[in-house]
C-alpha positions as CSV (number, residue, x, y, z in Angstrom):
1,M,0.0,0.0,0.0
2,S,1.4,3.4,-1.1
3,V,0.9,6.3,1.3
4,T,2.4,9.8,1.2
5,V,4.3,11.2,4.1
6,R,1.6,13.9,4.5
7,D,-1.1,11.2,4.8
8,A,0.9,9.1,7.2
9,L,1.3,12.1,9.5
10,N,-2.4,12.9,9.2
11,Q,-3.4,9.3,10.0
12,A,-1.1,9.2,13.0
13,M,-2.6,12.3,14.5
14,D,-6.1,11.2,13.7
15,E,-5.6,7.9,15.5
16,E,-3.9,9.4,18.5
17,L,-6.7,12.1,18.8
18,E,-9.2,9.3,18.7
19,R,-7.3,7.1,21.2
20,D,-6.6,9.7,23.8
21,E,-8.9,12.6,24.6
22,R,-6.0,14.5,26.2
23,V,-4.3,14.9,22.7
24,F,-5.0,18.1,20.8
25,L,-3.4,20.0,17.9
26,M,-2.7,23.7,17.8
27,G,-0.8,26.1,15.5
28,E,-1.2,28.6,12.7
29,E,-3.9,27.6,10.1
30,V,-4.2,24.0,11.4
31,A,-8.0,24.0,11.7
32,Q,-10.3,25.4,9.0
33,Y,-7.5,25.8,6.5
34,D,-6.3,22.2,7.1
35,G,-2.8,23.3,7.8
36,A,-0.3,25.2,5.6
37,Y,0.8,21.9,4.0
38,K,-2.6,20.1,4.5
39,V,-1.1,17.7,7.1
40,S,-4.1,18.3,9.4
41,R,-6.6,17.9,6.5
42,G,-10.1,16.9,7.9
43,L,-9.2,16.9,11.6
44,W,-11.0,20.1,12.4
45,K,-14.2,18.9,10.9
46,K,-13.9,15.6,12.8
47,Y,-12.8,16.9,16.2
48,G,-13.9,20.5,16.3
49,D,-12.5,23.8,17.7
50,K,-11.6,22.5,21.2
51,R,-9.1,19.9,19.9
52,I,-7.9,21.5,16.6
53,I,-7.0,25.0,17.5
54,D,-6.1,27.9,15.2
55,T,-3.7,30.3,16.8
56,P,-2.6,33.9,16.1
57,I,0.8,34.4,14.4
58,S,2.7,34.4,17.7
59,E,4.9,31.3,18.2
60,M,6.1,32.4,21.6
61,G,2.5,32.8,22.7
62,F,0.9,29.6,21.5
63,A,4.0,27.5,22.3
64,G,3.8,28.8,25.9
65,I,0.1,27.8,26.0
66,A,1.0,24.3,24.7
67,V,3.7,23.8,27.3
68,G,1.4,25.0,30.1
69,S,-1.4,22.6,28.9
70,A,1.2,19.7,28.9
71,M,2.1,20.6,32.5
72,A,-1.6,20.5,33.3
73,G,-2.0,16.9,32.1
74,L,-2.9,17.3,28.4
75,R,-0.8,16.1,25.4
76,P,-0.5,18.9,22.9
77,I,0.9,18.7,19.4
78,C,2.3,22.2,18.7
79,E,2.8,22.8,15.0
80,F,5.2,25.4,13.7
81,M,4.5,26.4,10.1
82,T,8.3,26.0,9.7
83,F,10.9,25.2,12.3
84,N,12.6,28.5,11.4
85,F,9.7,30.1,13.2
86,S,10.4,28.0,16.3
87,M,13.2,30.6,17.0
88,Q,10.4,32.9,18.1
89,A,9.5,30.3,20.7
90,I,12.8,28.9,21.6
91,D,12.6,30.1,25.2
92,Q,9.4,28.0,25.6
93,V,10.9,25.0,23.9
94,I,14.2,25.0,25.8
95,N,13.6,26.8,29.2
96,S,10.0,25.8,29.8
97,A,9.6,22.4,28.1
98,A,13.0,20.7,28.1
99,K,14.2,21.7,31.6
100,T,11.0,21.4,33.7
101,Y,11.4,17.6,34.5
102,Y,14.9,18.3,35.8
103,M,14.0,21.4,37.7
104,S,11.0,19.7,39.4
105,A,13.2,16.8,40.5
106,G,11.2,14.5,38.3
107,L,7.8,15.6,39.6
108,Q,6.5,17.4,36.5
109,S,6.5,15.9,33.0
110,V,5.9,17.9,29.9
111,P,4.4,15.5,27.3
112,I,4.4,17.7,24.2
113,V,5.3,17.3,20.5
114,F,6.7,20.3,18.6
115,R,6.4,19.4,14.9
116,G,6.6,21.0,11.5
117,P,8.9,21.2,8.4
118,N,12.6,21.6,8.9
119,G,15.5,22.4,6.7
120,A,15.8,23.8,3.2
121,S,12.9,23.3,0.8
122,A,11.9,24.7,-2.6
123,G,13.7,28.1,-2.9
124,V,12.5,29.8,0.3
125,A,15.8,31.6,0.9
126,A,17.9,32.5,3.9
127,Q,15.4,32.8,6.7
128,H,13.3,29.7,5.9
129,S,16.0,27.1,5.1
130,Q,17.9,26.1,8.2
131,C,18.2,22.6,9.6
132,F,17.6,22.6,13.4
133,A,18.5,19.0,14.1
134,A,21.8,19.8,15.8
135,W,20.4,22.9,17.5
136,Y,17.7,21.0,19.4
137,A,19.7,17.8,19.9
138,H,22.3,19.9,21.8
139,C,19.8,20.5,24.6
140,P,19.3,18.1,27.5
141,G,15.7,17.1,28.1
142,L,14.6,17.0,24.5
143,K,14.1,14.0,22.2
144,V,14.7,14.9,18.5
145,V,13.1,12.8,15.8
146,S,13.7,13.2,12.0
147,P,11.6,10.7,9.8
148,W,12.4,9.9,6.2
149,N,9.5,7.9,4.7
150,S,5.8,7.3,5.4
151,E,6.4,4.4,7.8
152,D,8.9,6.5,9.8
153,A,6.5,9.4,9.9
154,R,3.5,7.4,11.1
155,G,5.3,5.2,13.7
156,L,7.6,7.9,15.1
157,L,4.8,10.5,15.4
158,K,2.6,8.1,17.3
159,A,5.5,7.2,19.6
160,A,6.3,10.9,20.1
161,I,2.7,11.7,21.1
162,R,2.6,8.9,23.6
163,D,6.0,9.9,25.1
164,D,6.0,11.6,28.4
165,N,8.9,13.9,27.4
166,P,9.0,16.9,25.0
167,V,9.8,15.7,21.5
168,V,11.0,17.9,18.6
169,F,9.6,16.2,15.5
170,L,11.5,17.5,12.4
171,E,9.6,16.9,9.1
172,N,10.7,18.0,5.6
173,E,8.4,20.0,3.3
174,L,9.8,18.4,0.1
175,M,8.8,14.9,1.5
176,Y,5.1,15.6,2.2
177,G,3.9,14.6,-1.2
178,V,6.2,11.7,-1.7
179,P,4.5,8.2,-1.6
180,F,6.1,5.2,0.0
181,E,5.1,1.6,0.3
182,M,4.0,0.7,3.8
183,S,3.9,-2.7,5.4
184,E,0.7,-4.3,6.7
185,E,2.1,-4.0,10.2
186,S,2.6,-0.3,10.0
187,N,-1.1,0.2,9.2
188,S,-2.1,-1.1,12.6
189,K,-3.4,1.6,15.1
190,D,-1.0,0.1,17.6
191,F,2.1,0.5,15.4
192,V,4.8,2.6,16.8
193,I,8.5,2.9,16.0
194,P,10.7,3.1,19.2
195,I,12.4,6.5,19.6
196,G,16.1,6.0,19.6
197,K,16.4,3.1,17.2
198,A,17.9,3.5,13.7
199,K,17.1,1.3,10.7
200,I,19.5,-0.2,8.1
201,E,17.7,0.6,4.9
202,R,20.2,-1.2,2.6
203,Q,22.8,-3.8,3.5
204,G,26.4,-3.3,2.3
205,T,30.0,-4.3,3.0
206,H,32.2,-1.6,1.6
207,V,31.1,1.7,3.2
208,T,28.5,2.9,5.8
209,L,26.3,5.9,4.9
210,V,24.5,7.5,7.9
211,S,21.8,10.1,7.3
212,H,18.4,11.3,8.3
213,S,15.3,12.8,6.8
214,R,15.3,13.6,3.0
215,Y,19.0,12.8,2.7
216,V,18.4,9.1,3.3
217,G,16.9,9.1,-0.2
218,H,20.1,10.7,-1.6
219,C,22.2,8.0,0.1
220,L,20.0,5.2,-1.4
221,D,20.2,6.8,-4.8
222,A,24.0,7.0,-4.6
223,A,24.2,3.4,-3.3
224,A,22.2,2.2,-6.3
225,V,24.5,3.9,-8.7
226,L,27.6,2.6,-7.0
227,A,26.3,-0.9,-6.8
228,K,26.8,-1.0,-10.6
229,E,30.4,-0.2,-10.0
230,G,30.8,-3.1,-7.5
231,I,30.7,-0.8,-4.4
232,E,28.2,-2.0,-1.9
233,C,27.0,0.8,0.5
234,E,25.2,0.1,3.8
235,V,22.7,2.9,4.4
236,I,21.5,3.7,7.9
237,N,18.4,5.8,8.5
238,L,19.0,7.4,11.9
239,R,15.3,8.2,12.4
240,T,16.2,9.7,15.8
241,I,18.9,12.3,16.3
242,R,18.6,12.3,20.1
243,P,18.9,9.7,21.7
244,M,21.2,8.5,18.9
245,D,21.5,4.8,18.1
246,V,25.3,4.6,18.2
247,D,25.3,0.8,18.5
248,T,23.8,0.3,15.0
249,I,26.4,2.7,13.5
250,E,29.3,1.1,15.2
251,G,28.1,-2.4,14.2
252,S,28.0,-1.3,10.6
253,V,31.4,0.4,10.7
254,M,33.0,-2.7,12.1
255,K,31.8,-4.5,9.0
256,T,32.6,-1.9,6.3
257,N,35.6,-0.1,7.8
258,H,34.5,3.2,6.1
259,L,32.0,5.8,7.2
260,V,30.3,8.8,5.5
261,T,27.7,11.0,7.1
262,V,25.2,13.0,5.0
263,E,22.9,15.7,6.3
264,G,21.3,19.0,5.4
265,G,22.9,21.1,8.2
266,W,26.0,23.3,8.2
267,P,29.5,21.8,8.6
268,Q,30.5,22.9,12.1
269,F,29.1,21.2,15.2
270,G,26.5,19.2,13.3
271,V,25.0,15.7,13.5
272,G,27.8,14.2,11.5
273,A,30.3,15.8,13.8
274,E,28.6,14.1,16.8
275,I,28.7,10.7,15.0
276,C,32.4,11.2,14.3
277,A,33.0,11.9,18.0
278,K,31.0,8.9,19.1
279,I,32.8,6.5,16.8
280,M,36.2,7.9,17.8
281,E,35.4,7.6,21.5
282,G,34.1,4.1,21.0
283,R,32.2,4.1,24.3
284,S,29.2,2.0,23.4
285,S,31.3,-0.9,22.1
286,Q,33.8,-3.2,23.8
287,E,35.9,-3.2,20.6
288,C,38.0,-0.3,19.3
289,C,35.6,0.8,16.5
290,H,37.7,3.6,15.2
291,C,40.8,1.4,15.0
292,L,39.0,-0.6,12.2
293,L,38.6,2.5,10.0
294,K,40.7,2.3,6.9
295,E,40.0,6.0,6.0
296,P,39.1,9.2,7.8
297,I,35.4,9.7,8.4
298,Y,33.8,12.0,5.7
299,C,31.0,14.4,6.7
300,L,29.0,15.7,3.7
301,L,26.9,18.7,4.5
302,E,25.6,21.9,3.0
303,Y,28.1,24.7,2.4
304,F,28.8,27.0,5.3
305,T,26.7,30.0,4.1
306,I,23.1,31.1,4.1
307,M,20.7,29.6,1.6
308,V,20.1,31.8,-1.4
309,L,16.8,31.9,-3.3
310,L,16.0,29.3,-5.9
311,V,19.2,27.2,-5.7
312,R,18.0,23.9,-4.2
313,K,18.1,22.0,-7.4
314,T,21.7,23.0,-7.9
315,L,22.6,22.1,-4.3
316,F,21.0,18.7,-4.5
317,F,22.9,18.0,-7.7
318,C,26.2,19.1,-6.0
319,L,25.5,16.9,-3.0
320,H,24.6,13.9,-5.0
321,K,27.7,14.2,-7.3
322,A,30.0,14.9,-4.3
323,L,28.7,11.9,-2.5
324,L,29.4,9.7,-5.5
325,E,32.9,11.1,-5.8
326,I,33.7,10.5,-2.1
327,L,32.4,6.9,-2.1
328,I,34.2,6.0,-5.3
329,H,37.4,7.4,-3.7
330,L,36.9,5.6,-0.5
331,H,36.6,2.3,-2.3
332,W,39.4,2.6,-4.8
333,Y,42.1,4.8,-3.2
334,V,44.1,4.7,0.0
335,D,47.0,7.0,-0.9
336,T,47.0,10.1,1.4
337,Y,47.9,12.5,-1.3
338,L,45.0,11.4,-3.5
339,Q,42.7,11.4,-0.5
340,K,43.5,15.1,0.2
341,C,43.1,16.0,-3.5
342,C,39.8,14.3,-3.8
343,T,38.5,15.9,-0.6
344,K,39.5,19.3,-1.8
345,I,38.0,18.9,-5.3
346,V,34.7,17.7,-3.7
347,S,34.7,20.7,-1.3
348,L,35.3,23.1,-4.1
349,F,32.6,21.5,-6.3
350,I,30.0,22.1,-3.6
351,G,31.2,25.5,-2.5
352,Q,32.1,27.2,-5.8
353,F,28.5,28.2,-6.7
354,F,27.8,29.5,-3.2
355,N,31.0,31.6,-3.0
356,L,29.7,33.5,-6.0
357,L,26.5,34.3,-4.2
358,S,27.9,35.2,-0.8
359,F,28.2,38.9,-0.1
360,R,31.2,38.5,2.1
361,D,33.9,35.8,2.8
362,V,32.5,33.1,5.1
363,K,35.1,31.5,7.3
């Protein structure tokens, strides 16, 4: 059965609203308009004004109301039209939601889901194009989820709504209309995907690719191309950014001896950097995982500058080509000089276009 990511999210909310009368949805245009991206289509007609609530354009205000209602025993789903707007409400997300359980010595839970589209989409420029995975994963007290396909979206959202902790649920606008096949098991009303467990989307023996959200698809596309060249990639869909399933990553790296991380964030202090740190520390495994690496870990990310209007197609092409170049290099070359040359070429390939569009030098 083929279901779009949008419909999978809609079904998950519908079933949880039906299952638990404490659950409600609030946000800008989520009710009569069916949501800016139609994720809440039909829910207002079914559940009414008390459980599907349109809010003013004041993220700080309605996020605070949602957090307060969670403290009072309800289970709100707080939708941001884009996670870029969550910056207006970050005091509520971090200081009110994430820290309350700790500050109350475990007496006060805040069961709330902050959800909405995250990362760059179709040419929406600098202020609407950031990836907030690393931002929120940095904060204690938050769980951070980033689904890729319809099954992820359905199972993880249901798990997030049922969780007693605040969960940041990062969707992707460009994935809403994409259909995916779903298993019979995933259509059950009791189907949930455990938060904190990654999934191996493709088995391989030569190199491990770790990604989340839309970029899992890029990894699978690259893996399919490279399979024709005799290079077998193992693709890991993180699903959850925090807590991160380091065991699955380490197990794969011990088999392939190569690791590439792919994400839509900026290069410094990102999800890939955290994966690198975990692998090099090797704390979750009795064996020395990093000792088995035959090459340095590669982190493939967006270029370190703001997103310019109408360049997503160019960027995706750059990322895809750069990923192929890195993977071919990892499989066929071990010489340090060639390694450095290849890395530099790939870096320039991604960055050249954006250097032309930057108004000042970005270090």
